[in-house]
Legacy VTK file of the C-alpha trace (Angstrom):
# vtk DataFile Version 3.0
C-alpha trace
ASCII
DATASET POLYDATA
POINTS 156 float
14.296 15.626 -1.879
13.315 12.394 -2.566
14.876 9.495 -3.826
15.189 9.007 -7.616
15.305 5.349 -8.747
19.032 3.508 -8.851
21.774 3.483 -10.696
21.249 0.690 -13.323
25.101 -0.730 -13.184
25.507 -0.209 -16.555
24.809 3.467 -15.768
27.216 3.158 -13.005
30.542 1.384 -15.468
29.923 4.303 -17.782
29.920 6.753 -15.661
33.204 5.660 -13.719
35.122 4.728 -17.372
34.506 8.644 -18.363
35.994 9.803 -15.038
38.809 7.246 -15.190
38.863 9.379 -18.398
39.607 13.030 -16.473
36.225 14.392 -17.568
34.609 16.404 -14.767
31.370 15.523 -12.804
29.288 18.281 -13.998
30.418 16.686 -17.538
29.678 13.449 -17.067
26.854 14.268 -15.962
25.360 15.940 -18.804
27.002 13.061 -20.847
24.712 10.424 -18.966
21.709 12.536 -18.248
21.482 12.157 -14.232
22.245 15.018 -11.562
25.737 15.195 -10.499
25.082 14.595 -6.982
24.717 10.644 -8.580
27.171 11.125 -10.531
29.565 11.482 -6.889
28.078 9.052 -5.300
27.986 6.155 -8.228
32.193 6.959 -8.205
32.887 7.214 -5.004
30.849 4.137 -4.002
32.929 2.032 -6.723
35.861 3.939 -5.195
35.492 2.729 -2.124
34.326 -0.478 -3.119
35.417 -1.745 -5.820
31.836 -3.031 -7.274
29.494 -1.722 -9.503
26.418 -2.429 -7.751
24.801 -2.164 -5.005
25.591 -3.599 -1.508
24.109 -6.059 0.208
21.606 -4.377 2.837
21.482 -5.426 6.334
18.911 -5.935 8.530
16.633 -9.185 9.488
15.127 -11.119 7.395
11.326 -11.415 7.736
9.672 -13.854 8.848
6.676 -13.689 6.916
6.964 -15.698 2.943
4.634 -14.547 0.487
2.459 -17.007 0.277
1.840 -15.916 4.523
0.991 -12.720 3.147
-1.406 -14.064 1.172
-2.879 -16.281 3.441
-3.378 -13.944 5.629
-4.895 -11.302 3.162
-7.254 -14.713 2.305
-8.324 -15.390 6.706
-8.763 -11.421 6.519
-11.144 -11.009 3.187
-13.033 -14.162 4.456
-14.061 -12.940 7.647
-13.896 -9.346 8.186
-14.088 -8.702 11.263
-11.207 -11.161 12.724
-8.995 -10.016 14.746
-5.117 -10.082 13.979
-4.667 -12.140 17.047
-6.664 -15.003 16.073
-5.406 -14.356 12.621
-1.655 -14.696 13.838
-2.499 -18.617 16.316
-4.006 -20.006 12.596
-0.831 -18.545 10.343
1.501 -20.000 13.385
-0.116 -23.413 13.767
-0.131 -23.341 9.448
3.422 -22.822 8.864
5.176 -23.778 12.277
6.191 -20.374 13.156
5.751 -17.429 15.244
4.635 -14.768 14.090
2.594 -12.296 16.239
-0.311 -10.338 15.750
1.669 -6.776 15.256
3.392 -8.253 12.290
-0.210 -9.848 11.091
-1.116 -6.216 11.589
1.690 -4.922 10.336
1.008 -7.043 6.740
-3.062 -6.503 6.384
-1.612 -2.513 6.684
0.548 -3.457 3.387
-2.746 -4.410 2.041
-4.936 -1.415 3.301
-6.969 -3.052 5.418
-8.548 -2.182 8.762
-9.148 -4.012 12.073
-13.597 -3.629 12.084
-15.123 -4.688 15.005
-19.014 -5.055 14.458
-21.417 -2.885 15.488
-24.099 -4.453 17.957
-27.484 -3.440 16.860
-31.011 -4.821 17.154
-32.366 -6.642 14.358
-35.821 -5.049 12.165
-39.042 -6.622 13.649
-41.392 -7.901 10.740
-43.868 -4.857 11.830
-40.610 -2.489 11.765
-39.966 -4.514 7.843
-43.812 -4.084 6.459
-43.667 -0.385 8.075
-40.363 0.262 5.599
-41.469 -0.529 3.060
-45.165 0.690 3.027
-43.242 4.045 3.423
-41.195 3.336 0.559
-43.536 2.652 -2.003
-45.420 5.944 -0.597
-42.534 7.928 -0.981
-41.416 6.343 -4.329
-41.305 9.386 -6.468
-40.559 11.977 -3.737
-37.463 13.561 -5.149
-39.361 14.071 -8.497
-42.181 16.304 -6.339
-39.961 17.546 -4.567
-38.325 19.219 -7.584
-41.693 19.238 -8.881
-42.241 22.048 -6.173
-39.285 23.916 -6.374
-39.809 24.888 -9.768
-43.432 26.121 -9.364
-41.400 28.055 -5.643
-39.080 30.279 -8.029
-42.082 31.055 -10.908
-43.662 32.791 -7.275
LINES 1 157
156 0 1 2 3 4 5 6 7 8 9 10 11 12 13 14 15 16 17 18 19 20 21 22 23 24 25 26 27 28 29 30 31 32 33 34 35 36 37 38 39 40 41 42 43 44 45 46 47 48 49 50 51 52 53 54 55 56 57 58 59 60 61 62 63 64 65 66 67 68 69 70 71 72 73 74 75 76 77 78 79 80 81 82 83 84 85 86 87 88 89 90 91 92 93 94 95 96 97 98 99 100 101 102 103 104 105 106 107 108 109 110 111 112 113 114 115 116 117 118 119 120 121 122 123 124 125 126 127 128 129 130 131 132 133 134 135 136 137 138 139 140 141 142 143 144 145 146 147 148 149 150 151 152 153 154 155
């Protein structure tokens, strides 16, 4: 099962106060309207640390800042075909940092942006443009004609 939201500090204080009054976890869960497991965990956390709040998380802090996130997003939106390597080089130059292209890719994924490569294809010649325009004008009411023909064929 997935995690639900964390208990608030005042809810944890309430759980500890009720537990010190010799209430059972089932009774406490009914009073604070939380699961019995959440109440047990809050009590054991308090019993272990003596604090109501969450402990600080471990792990290395990110090299990138929210300002860098915005800049990465801006550079990507400005030129949609720009590579993560190019963005990383520019960010490193501007901020005097060392972030990798992989880090840039992760930030772009956070913004739901995906890498794209421009497709190479021939440009339309003036002759082809004229022919396409003539076709479009000739078939301007094509869908209406097709619907009309379908109605006629169903009558038969």
